[in-house]
VOBA-1610 file (N, C-alpha, C; in pm, whole numbers, padded with zeros to 5 digits, always signed):
BEGIN
Met+02819-02221-02825Met+02756-02276-02702Met+02689-02175-02599Ala+02557-02199-02565Ala+02494-02101-02489Ala+02561-02090-02352Ser+02574-01969-02292Ser+02627-01944-02157Ser+02530-02013-02064Glu+02586-02087-01943Glu+02503-02143-01846Glu+02456-02035-01748Ala+02339-02068-01707Ala+02283-01962-01599Ala+02352-01984-01477Ile+02374-01857-01410Ile+02446-01868-01288Ile+02361-01812-01163Gln+02241-01770-01199Gln+02157-01725-01090Gln+02013-01721-01148Gln+01911-01706-01068Gln+01778-01712-01106Gln+01744-01566-01161Val+01639-01569-01250Val+01584-01450-01307Val+01540-01369-01187Ala+01505-01237-01212Ala+01456-01147-01107Ala+01341-01205-01011Gly+01360-01189-00884Gly+01266-01229-00786Gly+01168-01131-00760Cys+01074-01105-00854Cys+00961-01019-00830Cys+00835-01080-00892Cys+00717-01067-00838Cys+00597-01121-00888Cys+00469-01042-00846His+00399-01009-00955His+00298-00909-00927His+00171-00964-00898Arg+00073-00915-00827Arg-00050-00944-00800Arg-00136-00822-00798Gln-00253-00822-00878Gln-00345-00712-00881Gln-00453-00736-00772Val-00482-00643-00692Val-00588-00639-00592Val-00678-00519-00624Gly-00786-00548-00703Gly-00864-00437-00745Gly-00774-00343-00827Asp-00771-00207-00794Asp-00692-00109-00855Asp-00554-00098-00787Ile-00515-00188-00708Ile-00387-00178-00629Ile-00296-00292-00695Leu-00173-00254-00712Leu-00082-00360-00758Leu+00020-00385-00650Val+00027-00513-00611Val+00113-00561-00503Val+00218-00661-00571Thr+00348-00613-00541Thr+00462-00700-00609Thr+00540-00746-00478Ala+00549-00890-00502Ala+00653-00957-00404Ala+00793-00948-00450Leu+00877-00915-00353Leu+01024-00897-00374Leu+01093-00985-00283Asn+01171-01079-00344Asn+01250-01167-00267Asn+01380-01107-00232Asp+01422-01134-00108Asp+01550-01073-00050Asp+01648-01191-00031Gly+01609-01311-00054Gly+01699-01431-00025Gly+01650-01526+00062His+01745-01577+00141His+01693-01679+00255His+01792-01683+00360Gln+01749-01740+00466Gln+01857-01764+00592Gln+01816-01900+00634Asp+01934-01966+00663Asp+01934-02102+00726Asp+01956-02089+00879Ala+01886-02172+00963Ala+01909-02160+01106Ala+01872-02298+01160Pro+01937-02326+01278Pro+01928-02452+01346Pro+01774-02475+01403Leu+01742-02598+01410Leu+01603-02610+01472Leu+01587-02575+01611Thr+01697-02554+01680Thr+01690-02507+01816Thr+01644-02346+01819Ser+01632-02282+01705Ser+01578-02151+01699Ser+01425-02161+01705Met+01360-02297+01716Met+01203-02300+01739Met+01193-02362+01865Ala+01084-02323+01937Ala+01037-02383+02060Ala+00893-02431+02040Gly+00839-02510+02146Gly+00720-02562+02149Gly+00693-02681+02066Ile+00799-02747+02010Ile+00805-02865+01926Ile+00925-02925+01940Ala+00931-03061+01953Ala+01062-03140+01962Ala+01135-03121+01831Thr+01263-03110+01830Thr+01359-03087+01720Thr+01329-03205+01637Glu+01322-03336+01682Glu+01307-03447+01595Glu+01168-03441+01509Glu+01062-03401+01568Glu+00940-03382+01497Glu+00946-03271+01404Ala+01011-03153+01428Ala+01017-03049+01330Ala+01108-03091+01208Ala+01218-03182+01239Ala+01295-03231+01131Ala+01221-03326+01044Ala+01134-03407+01099Ala+01057-03492+01034Ala+00942-03431+00940Leu+00891-03324+00981Leu+00799-03228+00904Leu+00873-03171+00783Leu+00993-03118+00810Leu+01072-03069+00709Leu+01118-03173+00598Gln+01149-03298+00642Gln+01193-03396+00555Gln+01089-03444+00485Ala+00965-03454+00537Ala+00838-03496+00465Ala+00799-03401+00361Ala+00827-03272+00381Ala+00799-03169+00275Ala+00911-03150+00170Phe+01013-03240+00182Phe+01133-03234+00099Phe+01204-03095+00117Arg+01222-03045+00239Arg+01288-02917+00267Arg+01408-02949+00345Pro+01513-02860+00350Pro+01636-02893+00402Pro+01626-02876+00559Val+01713-02952+00618Val+01731-02945+00768Val+01878-02924+00792Pro+01906-02813+00863Pro+01824-02732+00947Pro+01736-02648+00866Arg+01643-02573+00923Arg+01546-02493+00852Arg+01598-02396+00758Arg+01526-02369+00660Arg+01560-02270+00556Arg+01440-02173+00545Thr+01452-02034+00571Thr+01346-01945+00579Thr+01362-01846+00481Ala+01260-01839+00390Ala+01265-01734+00287Ala+01244-01589+00353Val+01300-01484+00284Val+01276-01349+00326Val+01222-01270+00218Asn+01114-01205+00231Asn+01048-01124+00127Asn+01000-00986+00174Gly+00978-00899+00085Gly+00934-00777+00119Gly+00810-00752+00012Phe+00733-00645+00013Phe+00616-00637-00081Phe+00614-00485-00112Leu+00595-00465-00251Leu+00569-00333-00298Leu+00428-00306-00318Ile+00381-00186-00287Ile+00240-00166-00305Ile+00233-00033-00376Arg+00155-00035-00497Arg+00123+00082-00572Arg-00011+00111-00578Ser-00052+00225-00515Ser-00194+00253-00501Ser-00219+00407-00498Gly-00309+00454-00571Gly-00349+00590-00581Gly-00232+00690-00633Gly-00149+00628-00719Gly-00051+00717-00763Gly+00077+00732-00650Arg+00068+00636-00551Arg+00169+00644-00461Arg+00236+00502-00444Thr+00364+00496-00385Thr+00434+00374-00380Thr+00470+00350-00228Ala+00443+00227-00186Ala+00483+00186-00049Ala+00576+00055-00058Leu+00671+00040+00036Leu+00748-00083+00052Leu+00714-00131+00184Val+00664-00264+00204Val+00636-00333+00323Val+00755-00409+00361Asp+00829-00373+00458Asp+00962-00426+00507Asp+01082-00409+00407Ala+01199-00415+00452Ala+01303-00391+00353Ala+01404-00506+00359Gly+01383-00628+00420Gly+01469-00737+00413Gly+01586-00726+00498Cys+01662-00835+00484Cys+01781-00840+00565Cys+01892-00736+00536Gly+01902-00695+00421Gly+02026-00628+00362Gly+02127-00740+00334Pro+02231-00691+00289Pro+02346-00776+00247Pro+02428-00835+00369Ile+02355-00898+00471Ile+02427-00940+00596Ile+02495-01079+00574Lys+02459-01143+00463Lys+02518-01282+00437Lys+02505-01303+00295Pro+02573-01406+00238Pro+02569-01417+00083Pro+02432-01454+00039Thr+02348-01506+00122Thr+02216-01567+00073Thr+02106-01454+00086Thr+02135-01334+00133Thr+02038-01222+00144Thr+02087-01096+00087Gly+02009-00987+00096Gly+02034-00872+00025Gly+01984-00847-00119Arg+01895-00934-00164Arg+01849-00937-00308Arg+01731-00821-00326Leu+01685-00776-00223Leu+01554-00687-00240Leu+01585-00570-00323Ala+01694-00504-00301Ala+01721-00379-00373Ala+01726-00399-00523Ala+01800-00514-00573Ala+01816-00532-00706Ala+01677-00596-00764Asn+01602-00657-00693Asn+01469-00702-00729Asn+01363-00586-00738Leu+01385-00483-00642Leu+01313-00363-00658Leu+01333-00296-00799Ala+01461-00283-00836Ala+01503-00218-00955Ala+01438-00309-01078Ala+01454-00426-01063Ala+01403-00506-01165Ala+01262-00498-01188Ala+01187-00455-01077Ala+01034-00435-01090Ala+01005-00279-01146Gly+01124-00218-01178Gly+01114-00087-01242Gly+01086+00042-01133Val+01123+00015-01023Val+01097+00129-00909Val+01240+00158-00862Ala+01260+00287-00851Ala+01372+00339-00793Ala+01350+00364-00642Ala+01448+00356-00560Ala+01436+00367-00411Ala+01382+00502-00386Glu+01412+00603-00472Glu+01372+00734-00445Glu+01226+00770-00478Ala+01156+00665-00544Ala+01025+00668-00583Ala+00922+00626-00468Ile+00990+00549-00363Ile+00904+00502-00255Ile+00881+00613-00162Asp+00750+00648-00130Asp+00723+00753-00041Asp+00686+00713+00097Thr+00651+00568+00114Thr+00621+00521+00244Thr+00670+00384+00263Val+00749+00355+00376Val+00791+00236+00411Val+00708+00186+00539Leu+00626+00068+00516Leu+00537+00008+00623Leu+00613-00106+00679Met+00642-00100+00801Met+00710-00202+00880Met+00616-00290+00951Thr+00635-00425+00926Thr+00544-00513+01003Thr+00594-00522+01158His+00724-00509+01162His+00789-00505+01298His+00944-00487+01274Leu+01007-00459+01384Leu+01166-00420+01383Leu+01235-00539+01421His+01273-00637+01335His+01357-00733+01349His+01472-00729+01235Pro+01575-00776+01251Pro+01693-00754+01156Pro+01678-00792+01019Asp+01594-00901+00997Asp+01551-00943+00855Asp+01434-00880+00802His+01396-00757+00871His+01297-00670+00817His+01351-00530+00812Phe+01441-00498+00893Phe+01497-00360+00896Phe+01636-00353+00816Gly+01697-00456+00786Gly+01836-00452+00750Gly+01855-00368+00631Gly+01752-00374+00543Gly+01764-00302+00409Gly+01711-00154+00408Leu+01686-00113+00540Leu+01652+00030+00540Leu+01756+00134+00511Thr+01870+00096+00547Thr+01988+00186+00551Thr+02115+00114+00474Gly+02205+00206+00436Gly+02331+00165+00365Gly+02443+00149+00466Pro+02551+00110+00404Pro+02664+00075+00492Pro+02704+00179+00596Gly+02688+00314+00546Gly+02726+00426+00638Gly+02598+00460+00719Gly+02496+00391+00710Gly+02376+00428+00807Gly+02278+00521+00750Ala+02299+00575+00624Ala+02217+00668+00562Ala+02082+00582+00510Pro+01973+00652+00515Pro+01846+00586+00471Pro+01859+00559+00317Leu+01816+00436+00272Leu+01817+00402+00139Leu+01701+00438+00082Phe+01585+00498+00131Phe+01473+00534+00078Phe+01456+00682+00123Pro+01530+00777+00065Pro+01538+00911+00126Pro+01416+00997+00111Ala+01314+00953+00032Ala+01188+01028+00027Ala+01069+00966+00116Ala+01109+00859+00176Ala+01006+00773+00240Ala+00965+00816+00380Thr+00846+00818+00429Thr+00799+00805+00556Thr+00794+00672+00624Leu+00851+00662+00737Leu+00857+00524+00804Leu+00742+00510+00889Arg+00661+00406+00867Arg+00536+00387+00950Arg+00541+00253+01016Leu+00521+00260+01133Leu+00508+00130+01232Leu+00417+00158+01345His+00377+00040+01397His+00289+00045+01522His+00361+00116+01630Glu+00280+00199+01700Glu+00348+00290+01817Glu+00402+00204+01914Ala+00346+00075+01954Ala+00392-00024+02046Ala+00534-00082+01993Glu+00538-00089+01871Glu+00675-00152+01820Glu+00787-00052+01837Gln+00759+00087+01806Gln+00859+00185+01828Gln+00890+00201+01983Ala+00797+00187+02069Ala+00805+00196+02203Ala+00894+00083+02262His+00869-00039+02218His+00949-00167+02265His+01099-00140+02241Trp+01130-00111+02110Trp+01267-00121+02085Trp+01351+00009+02156Gln+01274+00110+02202Gln+01331+00220+02272Gln+01330+00199+02414Asp+01280+00082+02462Asp+01271+00063+02607Asp+01399+00000+02656Asp+01467+00080+02747Asp+01583+00039+02790Asp+01572-00078+02889Ala+01465-00103+02976Ala+01437-00197+03061Ala+01420-00333+02972Ala+01358-00329+02866Ala+01328-00441+02778Ala+01473-00492+02705Met+01563-00392+02675Met+01672-00423+02615Met+01775-00490+02735Glu+01764-00447+02851Glu+01867-00508+02959Glu+01820-00655+02996Arg+01694-00687+02946Arg+01658-00825+02971Arg+01709-00926+02891Glu+01768-00880+02767Glu+01819-00963+02667Glu+01957-00982+02685Asp+02008-01090+02606Asp+02156-01117+02619Asp+02240-01011+02535Pro+02366-00992+02557Pro+02442-00893+02492Pro+02428-00898+02335Ala+02438-01013+02278Ala+02434-01030+02129Ala+02296-00974+02081Arg+02200-01013+02144Arg+02055-00952+02097Arg+02042-00819+02121Arg+02106-00775+02234Arg+02084-00626+02257Arg+02148-00546+02144Ala+02268-00581+02083Ala+02327-00522+01969Ala+02253-00534+01858Ala+02226-00663+01817Ala+02171-00689+01677Ala+02027-00643+01667Phe+01946-00670+01782Phe+01810-00640+01780Phe+01776-00488+01817Phe+01809-00459+01941Phe+01777-00327+01998Phe+01866-00229+01933Gly+02001-00253+01918Gly+02091-00165+01870Gly+02063-00133+01718Gly+02033-00234+01655Gly+01998-00233+01510Gly+01857-00155+01483Ala+01758-00193+01559Ala+01630-00103+01542Ala+01650+00038+01585Arg+01732+00071+01686Arg+01735+00203+01727Arg+01821+00282+01621Ala+01919+00205+01559Ala+01992+00299+01443Ala+01910+00324+01328Arg+01807+00234+01293Arg+01714+00252+01184Arg+01622+00357+01207Leu+01566+00355+01348Leu+01469+00457+01382Leu+01539+00593+01378Ala+01669+00595+01419Ala+01735+00731+01424Ala+01756+00774+01279Ala+01786+00681+01186Ala+01811+00722+01058Ala+01681+00789+00986Tyr+01565+00743+01034Tyr+01438+00809+00976Tyr+01371+00892+01085Ala+01440+00944+01184Ala+01378+00999+01294Ala+01290+01122+01251Asp+01333+01195+01152Asp+01260+01313+01109Asp+01137+01278+01024Arg+01130+01154+00990Arg+01008+01117+00904Arg+00945+00984+00938Thr+00935+00975+01073Thr+00857+00847+01124Thr+00722+00882+01178Ser+00619+00792+01130Ser+00494+00838+01169Ser+00425+00706+01237Pro+00431+00689+01367Pro+00369+00573+01410Pro+00206+00572+01398Phe+00144+00455+01407Phe-00001+00429+01399Phe-00028+00336+01512Thr-00162+00315+01522Thr-00217+00216+01613Thr-00301+00115+01539Ser-00390+00188+01442Ser-00480+00101+01352Ser-00535+00188+01245Gly-00619+00133+01166Gly-00686+00218+01057Gly-00602+00224+00921Glu-00636+00302+00840Glu-00579+00308+00709Glu-00443+00376+00718Val-00344+00309+00665Val-00203+00369+00692Val-00143+00404+00543Phe-00218+00388+00427Phe-00171+00402+00304Phe-00293+00376+00209Pro-00325+00452+00102Pro-00445+00435+00041Pro-00476+00283+00000Gly-00589+00239+00067Gly-00628+00116+00045Gly-00576+00011+00132Val-00486+00040+00226Val-00419-00044+00312Val-00441-00016+00454Thr-00493-00115+00527Thr-00541-00105+00665Thr-00442-00175+00762Ala-00397-00124+00876Ala-00312-00189+00972Ala-00391-00294+01044Ile-00330-00418+01063Ile-00420-00509+01146Ile-00311-00562+01254Pro-00326-00517+01375Pro-00246-00536+01486Pro-00234-00706+01507Leu-00108-00764+01514Leu-00095-00908+01516Leu+00012-00924+01625Pro-00004-00893+01751Pro+00109-00886+01859Pro+00136-01031+01900Gly+00265-01039+01951Gly+00311-01169+02006Gly+00438-01183+01965His+00480-01198+01830His+00602-01201+01774His+00684-01085+01832Thr+00632-00970+01813Thr+00675-00845+01887Thr+00562-00787+01930Pro+00573-00691+02014Pro+00446-00616+02087Pro+00381-00542+01964Gly+00451-00475+01856Gly+00361-00405+01751Gly+00361-00489+01630His+00386-00605+01634His+00380-00687+01508His+00253-00647+01435Thr+00264-00629+01300Thr+00139-00579+01237Thr+00133-00638+01103Gly+00002-00681+01057Gly-00019-00713+00921Gly-00097-00602+00841Phe-00093-00606+00726Phe-00151-00494+00638Phe-00257-00570+00535Met-00375-00531+00543Met-00482-00568+00464Met-00496-00473+00344Val-00476-00532+00234Val-00477-00440+00096Val-00617-00476+00051Ala-00701-00379+00028Ala-00829-00400-00024Ala-00870-00302-00135Ser-00928-00344-00237Ser-00977-00258-00350Ser-01077-00339-00448Gly-01181-00276-00480Gly-01264-00332-00585Gly-01325-00457-00542Gly-01357-00495-00415Gly-01404-00603-00368Gly-01301-00733-00350Lys-01169-00700-00380Lys-01069-00800-00363Lys-00980-00758-00248Ser-00921-00851-00183Ser-00833-00820-00073Ser-00713-00919-00061Leu-00608-00882+00001Leu-00492-00954+00040Leu-00441-00920+00176Leu-00421-01009+00257Leu-00368-00976+00384Leu-00200-01019+00390Ile-00125-00928+00399Ile+00016-00935+00415Ile+00025-00970+00572Trp+00059-01081+00603Trp+00049-01131+00757Trp+00186-01122+00827Gly+00280-01067+00757Gly+00407-01049+00834Gly+00476-01188+00868Asp+00504-01177+00994Asp+00579-01318+01040Asp+00480-01410+01121Ile+00345-01424+01074Ile+00267-01516+01129Ile+00327-01664+01134Val+00397-01696+01027Val+00488-01822+01024Val+00617-01783+00979His+00706-01858+01031His+00856-01846+00969His+00888-01983+00902Val+00848-02086+00942Val+00870-02215+00881Val+00740-02283+00849Pro+00683-02255+00731Pro+00545-02307+00706Pro+00523-02445+00721Glu+00618-02530+00685Glu+00607-02676+00693Glu+00587-02730+00828Val+00632-02646+00928Val+00625-02692+01065Val+00508-02608+01137Gln+00507-02486+01132Gln+00418-02396+01199Gln+00266-02408+01148Val+00238-02444+01011Val+00103-02465+00968Val+00041-02590+01035Pro+00112-02700+01031Pro+00047-02814+01092Pro+00060-02815+01250Arg+00153-02731+01301Arg+00181-02720+01430Arg+00186-02585+01480Pro+00071-02517+01483Pro+00075-02368+01524Pro+00123-02340+01663Glu+00133-02428+01756Glu+00177-02417+01879Glu+00342-02388+01870Ala+00403-02430+01758Ala+00553-02403+01747Ala+00590-02262+01736Thr+00666-02226+01835Thr+00701-02079+01837Thr+00852-02060+01788Met+00896-01933+01804Met+01030-01899+01748Met+01113-01851+01877Ala+01245-01865+01885Ala+01329-01824+01990Ala+01322-01657+01995Val+01292-01608+01894Val+01298-01458+01885Val+01151-01389+01908Asp+01043-01483+01937Asp+00924-01428+01977Asp+00932-01354+02107Val+00887-01222+02111Val+00890-01165+02241Val+00791-01218+02351Asp+00677-01267+02281Asp+00583-01318+02383Asp+00532-01448+02320Pro+00599-01560+02323Pro+00550-01674+02254Pro+00420-01726+02274Ala+00360-01724+02398Ala+00228-01762+02404Ala+00130-01675+02335Gln+00145-01550+02322Gln+00067-01451+02258Gln+00084-01473+02108Ala+00215-01496+02063Ala+00233-01527+01916Ala+00160-01651+01870Ala+00160-01756+01937Ala+00091-01879+01917Ala-00063-01853+01907Ala-00110-01778+02006Ala-00253-01752+02011Ala-00290-01660+01886Thr-00215-01569+01855Thr-00227-01484+01730Thr-00231-01565+01611Arg-00137-01666+01606Arg-00143-01746+01481Arg-00260-01836+01476Arg-00312-01892+01584Arg-00431-01967+01579Arg-00549-01887+01533Arg-00553-01755+01573Arg-00666-01677+01564Arg-00669-01642+01406Ile-00555-01601+01359Ile-00544-01568+01206Ile-00554-01678+01119Phe-00517-01804+01151Phe-00537-01926+01080Phe-00695-01942+01059Asp-00763-01930+01169Asp-00905-01962+01164Asp-00969-01854+01081Gln-00928-01720+01101Gln-00986-01621+01018Gln-00976-01638+00866Val-00847-01655+00831Val-00827-01660+00687Val-00885-01778+00621Ala-00880-01887+00697Ala-00937-02018+00647Ala-01095-02004+00630Thr-01151-01949+00725Thr-01297-01926+00723Thr-01338-01833+00607Asp-01266-01737+00591Asp-01293-01630+00490Asp-01247-01650+00342Arg-01167-01764+00346Arg-01089-01781+00220Arg-01015-01660+00173Gln-00946-01592+00276Gln-00878-01469+00251Gln-00744-01513+00190Ala-00711-01429+00076Ala-00577-01453+00012Ala-00474-01394+00115Ile-00367-01456+00125Ile-00259-01420+00224Ile-00127-01392+00151Ala-00032-01322+00202Ala+00104-01318+00160Ala+00190-01299+00284Gly+00322-01348+00285Gly+00401-01359+00400Gly+00545-01338+00372Met+00606-01265+00474Met+00744-01247+00454Met+00829-01365+00448His+00777-01480+00516His+00853-01605+00508His+00786-01727+00453Leu+00679-01692+00375Leu+00629-01789+00289Leu+00728-01799+00166His+00733-01927+00119His+00826-01942+00001His+00786-01858-00133Phe+00875-01789-00181Phe+00863-01700-00285Phe+00785-01768-00393Pro+00667-01722-00460Pro+00647-01569-00451Pro+00547-01525-00346Ala+00528-01625-00250Ala+00473-01585-00126Ala+00339-01545-00121Phe+00249-01582-00221Phe+00103-01558-00225Phe+00037-01694-00200Ala-00058-01700-00118Ala-00130-01835-00078Ala-00250-01813-00018His-00319-01927+00012His-00430-01952+00084His-00410-02053+00197Leu-00493-02057+00305Leu-00492-02152+00405Leu-00623-02227+00400Ala-00620-02353+00391Ala-00734-02436+00387Ala-00739-02517+00522Arg-00857-02552+00576Arg-00879-02655+00679Arg-00846-02793+00624Asp-00790-02868+00711Asp-00740-03007+00685Asp-00769-03092+00808Gly-00886-03141+00819Gly-00920-03207+00954Gly-00939-03102+01053Ala-00879-03138+01170Ala-00868-03045+01278Ala-00757-02939+01262Gly-00682-02950+01160Gly-00568-02853+01135Gly-00582-02773+01010Tyr-00475-02744+00957Tyr-00464-02651+00836Tyr-00362-02697+00729Arg-00401-02665+00611Arg-00297-02685+00503Arg-00269-02550+00424Leu-00151-02534+00388Leu-00108-02417+00322Leu-00123-02445+00176Val-00182-02364+00094Val-00199-02395-00056Val-00143-02273-00131Pro-00012-02283-00172Pro+00055-02176-00240Pro-00028-02146-00376Asp-00042-02015-00414Asp-00106-01990-00536Asp-00034-02043-00651Ala-00110-02091-00765Ala-00045-02125-00878Ala+00003-02003-00946Trp+00132-02013-01011Trp+00176-01904-01087Trp+00093-01883-01214Ser+00067-01750-01237Ser-00007-01727-01362Ser+00046-01609-01442Ile+00032-01599-01572Ile+00062-01484-01643Ile-00014-01377-01613Ala-00151-01401-01581Ala-00239-01292-01540Ala-00202-01223-01407Leu-00223-01121-01382Leu-00189-01035-01268Leu-00298-01065-01151Glu-00418-01091-01198Glu-00528-01113-01089Glu-00518-01256-01044Gly-00533-01277-00914Gly-00546-01403-00860Gly-00674-01468-00879Asp-00694-01605-00875Asp-00798-01669-00902Asp-00914-01642-00802Ile-00885-01629-00684Ile-00981-01610-00568Ile-00970-01465-00521
//
């Protein structure tokens, strides 16, 4: 009798963007109560999730992305790390993609929240990517080093968010290279997307007339925030700016038919955004054996 499957196959999916190979790496998922959202009634958020056949409370995917370009290798975000049974898969999926942690020369951070920086270090605090330069927006680095901003938070968030971010920055202190804009890796341009955090950043991957926008945390709960872009997250540093940035990027990617990828889109996290009346509709890319996307 054949043995029964006890887990999914490797959570990695490749997308060719011109001469650049982008690989989505799943880290798992996190469940959170609907009270972690704002700007929308919990009853409406629950109804939107139920209509999409999604669990209530909300379930949020966590992804990172590998970029191989010009003979170099970058990782965009490092996932949660093994903070709970449902996370910490990124390292195994990186290995399944055939890439050793030591081969990564650059780590690009969309921002410094625990579900993005958790996988940067091991249990003892040592860097898990020993050859990598850490790159992030200078406003992001400044925010998490700001004592006044830290004091405005409750004690739990001071420890988990500020303490955690500072520990990771310290681990990579001798190899941190902040940016404000421009090319940050061969074929990859930083796109400032402030609001969720002051230095929240997307990365436009472009080569050979093709492009892919890795938009970071523009949405956390696609079933809710795509039809209701005014819905914000309790962890948004500036909720009004986060919502305004989301509306601006929605308009841009829908108008340009821009391929997108997101840390909290359902794996494999490649998609497009289409206009739907006065709003928008997320269209996940169909899986294909070919590495090139259809658009």
